[in-house]
ZAKE-903574 format. One record per residue (C-alpha): residue in one letter; x, z negated, y. Coordinates in steps of 0.25 Angstrom, whole numbers, padded with zeros to 4 digits, always signed. Example, Ala and Ser with C-alpha at 12.3 -4.5 7.8 and 13.67 -1.06 7.14 Angstrom:
BEGIN
A+0049-0031-0018/S+0055-0029-0004/
# end
This chain:
BEGIN
M-0063-0004-0043/R-0052-0013-0041/S-0054-0015-0026/G-0068-0019-0030/M-0063-0029-0041/T-0053-0035-0031/S-0065-0037-0020/V-0072-0044-0031/F-0060-0052-0035/V-0057-0056-0021/A-0072-0060-0017/A-0073-0068-0030/L-0060-0077-0027/L-0064-0078-0012/F-0078-0083-0017/L-0073-0092-0028/G-0060-0098-0023/G-0061-0096-0008/G-0074-0103-0005/T-0073-0117-0010/A-0074-0125+0003/L-0079-0113+0014/G-0067-0111+0020/A-0059-0122+0017/N-0051-0114+0006/V-0049-0100+0012/A-0044-0090+0002/K-0031-0084+0006/I-0030-0069+0004/G-0020-0059+0007/V-0020-0044+0008/V-0007-0034+0005/D-0006-0021+0010/F+0002-0015-0001/Q+0003-0001+0006/R+0009-0008+0018/V+0019-0016+0009/L+0023-0003+0003/K+0025+0004+0016/E+0031-0007+0024/S+0039-0016+0015/R+0055-0014+0013/A+0053-0010-0002/G+0041+0000+0002/R+0049+0007+0012/E+0061+0008+0003/A+0052+0014-0007/A+0047+0023+0002/E+0061+0028+0007/E+0064+0030-0007/L+0052+0039-0009/R+0056+0046+0004/T+0070+0049+0000/K+0065+0055-0014/Q+0055+0063-0006/S+0066+0068+0002/Q+0074+0072-0010/R+0061+0079-0016/M+0060+0086-0003/E+0074+0091-0004/D+0073+0096-0018/L+0059+0103-0016/G+0065+0110-0004/R+0076+0115-0011/M+0067+0120-0022/K+0057+0126-0012/K+0070+0133-0005/N+0074+0140-0018/I+0059+0144-0020/A+0059+0151-0006/V+0071+0157-0008/L+0067+0163-0022/Q+0054+0167-0016/V+0061+0176-0006/L+0071+0182-0016/I+0059+0186-0025/E+0052+0193-0012/R+0065+0200-0010/L+0067+0205-0024/E+0052+0209-0025/L+0057+0221-0015/T+0069+0226-0023/A+0071+0218-0037/T+0065+0221-0051/T+0052+0214-0056/R+0061+0208-0066/E+0070+0201-0056/I+0059+0198-0047/D+0052+0191-0059/G+0064+0183-0063/K+0064+0177-0048/R+0049+0174-0049/K+0052+0167-0061/E+0062+0158-0055/L+0053+0156-0044/E+0042+0151-0052/T+0052+0142-0060/L+0057+0135-0045/L+0042+0133-0042/T+0040+0127-0055/V+0053+0118-0052/F+0048+0115-0038/K+0034+0110-0042/Q+0040+0102-0053/A+0050+0096-0044/D+0038+0092-0034/Q+0030+0086-0045/K+0042+0078-0051/Y+0044+0072-0038/S+0029+0069-0034/R+0030+0061-0047/L+0043+0055-0044/F+0038+0050-0031/A+0025+0044-0037/T+0032+0037-0047/I+0042+0032-0037/N+0031+0027-0027/R+0023+0021-0038/R+0036+0013-0044/Q+0040+0008-0029/T+0025+0004-0026/E+0024-0004-0039/K+0038-0011-0038/I+0034-0015-0024/K+0021-0020-0027/K+0026-0028-0040/E+0037-0035-0030/L+0024-0037-0020/D+0017-0045-0031/G+0027-0056-0033/I+0028-0057-0018/I+0013-0057-0016/D+0011-0067-0027/R+0021-0076-0020/L+0014-0075-0006/G+0001-0078-0012/R+0005-0090-0019/K+0013-0095-0007/G+0003-0092+0003/G-0009-0097-0005/Y-0016-0084-0006/L-0028-0083-0015/L-0027-0068-0016/I-0019-0057-0010/V-0024-0042-0012/A-0020-0028-0009/K-0025-0023+0004/K-0031-0010-0002/E-0041-0018-0010/V-0046-0025+0002/L-0057-0021+0011/Y-0055-0031+0021/A-0045-0041+0024/P-0042-0047+0038/E-0028-0045+0043/S-0024-0059+0041/M-0024-0057+0026/D-0014-0045+0026/M-0001-0050+0021/T+0006-0038+0020/D+0016-0040+0031/R+0020-0054+0024/L+0021-0047+0010/I+0030-0035+0016/G+0039-0047+0023/L+0041-0054+0009/Y+0042-0042+0001/D+0052-0037+0010/E+0060-0050+0009/V+0060-0049-0006/Y+0064-0034-0006/K+0075-0037+0004/K+0081-0048-0006/E+0078-0039-0019/V+0086-0026-0012/R+0099-0035-0009/
# end
């Protein structure tokens, strides 16, 4: 629905604003690939590195839990040969508790990563809004749209590289 509305809006702008003198007043339109900005900009790369670090911590924590679970499973198998039902049931309950804690930790990490990713993406997009606004005004653009909303645009309209460069300059000044 949003994509369709964007297309109608673009067509209306081109029809109403771009055709005043048959080519004399060409509408300047830019296209930005936000996914590339998120992947290639300095802020995006640092955000991805932060997620990788947290993912590494997750793997360590869950790995330790898995190891404890495996040790307990082997212990239960050995106890089944010699121990009483009461002892075995106690260890099985301990195993169930460990499995529950493991699942909860895994879910907690998943929610945490989704939240971190969403916040980082929103922060970067908010910072880009001001840069895109200035770029549009200075460059005399009629319209700058997200690439995922565009069905076709010539490469000459893609301003992603330029935006990444400007954003990296601003980001470098802010980080200092």
